[in-house]
C-alpha positions in Angstrom: -35.1 20.0 -16.8 -33.0 18.5 -13.7 -31.9 15.0 -13.3 -31.8 13.7 -10.4 -28.0 11.7 -9.4 -29.7 8.5 -9.4 -30.7 9.2 -13.1 -27.4 10.1 -14.2 -26.0 7.3 -12.7 -28.1 4.8 -14.3 -27.6 6.9 -17.7 -23.9 7.2 -17.6 -24.1 3.2 -16.4 -25.4 2.5 -20.2 -23.4 4.9 -22.1 -20.6 2.8 -20.8 -22.6 -0.3 -21.7 -22.8 1.0 -25.1 -19.5 2.1 -25.3 -17.5 -1.1 -24.4 -20.0 -2.7 -26.7 -19.5 -0.8 -29.7 -15.3 -1.1 -28.9 -15.2 -5.0 -28.5 -17.4 -5.2 -31.8 -14.4 -3.2 -33.8 -11.8 -4.6 -32.9 -13.9 -7.7 -33.9 -14.3 -6.2 -36.9 -11.2 -5.0 -37.4 -9.6 -8.9 -36.3 -11.9 -10.7 -38.8 -10.9 -8.1 -41.6 -6.8 -8.5 -41.1 -7.4 -12.3 -41.2 -10.3 -12.0 -44.8 -7.5 -9.9 -46.5 -9.5 -8.1 -48.2 -10.1 -4.3 -49.7 -13.2 -3.5 -48.7 -12.5 -5.3 -45.7 -9.8 -2.9 -45.2 -12.1 -0.1 -45.8 -14.3 -1.3 -42.4 -11.0 -1.7 -40.6 -10.2 2.2 -41.5 -13.5 3.4 -40.4 -13.5 1.4 -37.6 -10.2 2.5 -35.9 -11.1 6.3 -36.3 -13.8 5.3 -34.2 -12.6 3.8 -31.7 -9.9 6.6 -31.3 -11.7 8.5 -31.3 -14.1 6.7 -28.5 -10.8 6.0 -26.8 -10.2 9.9 -26.1 -12.7 11.0 -25.1 -13.8 8.4 -22.7 -9.3 7.8 -21.4 -8.7 11.7 -21.4 -11.8 13.6 -21.7 -11.3 15.3 -24.5 -14.9 16.0 -25.8 -14.0 17.0 -29.6 -11.9 13.7 -29.9 -15.5 12.0 -30.6 -16.3 14.8 -33.5 -13.1 15.5 -35.3 -13.3 11.0 -34.9 -16.5 11.4 -37.1 -15.2 14.2 -39.7 -12.5 11.7 -40.5 -15.4 8.7 -41.2 -16.9 11.5 -43.2 -13.4 11.8 -45.3 -13.0 8.7 -45.8 -16.5 7.4 -47.3 -16.6 10.8 -49.6 -12.7 10.1 -50.8 -14.4 6.2 -51.3 -17.5 7.5 -53.0 -15.8 10.0 -55.5 -13.6 6.5 -56.8 -16.6 5.0 -56.7 -17.9 7.2 -59.2 -15.4 7.7 -61.3 -15.2 3.6 -61.6 -12.7 3.0 -59.8 -12.1 0.1 -57.3 -13.1 0.0 -53.6 -9.9 0.9 -51.8 -6.6 1.3 -52.5 -4.9 -1.6 -54.9 -2.5 -4.1 -53.2 1.0 -3.8 -54.7 0.0 -7.0 -56.6 -3.0 -5.9 -58.1 -1.2 -2.9 -59.6 1.1 -4.5 -61.2 
């Protein structure tokens, strides 16, 4: 399938817009999570940071492998939280005050 240069430029602009919107959303989400101080929001912050890192490395440095590696990092965090939930542990790591 051959894509014209004009179509390729349009797709590239749309992808850049989507990446910019995703990064903006993640920065806002991380800021809210840090100000709320909740453990569940901190997990969202970690996930957003991993996603943002993968997107930045892929977009700025052209490392096409960075995005899949970030996805694996997100999967690892999700598996860890799933295992903790299965065991009945509370969400995310406990704060020092909660540990006693």
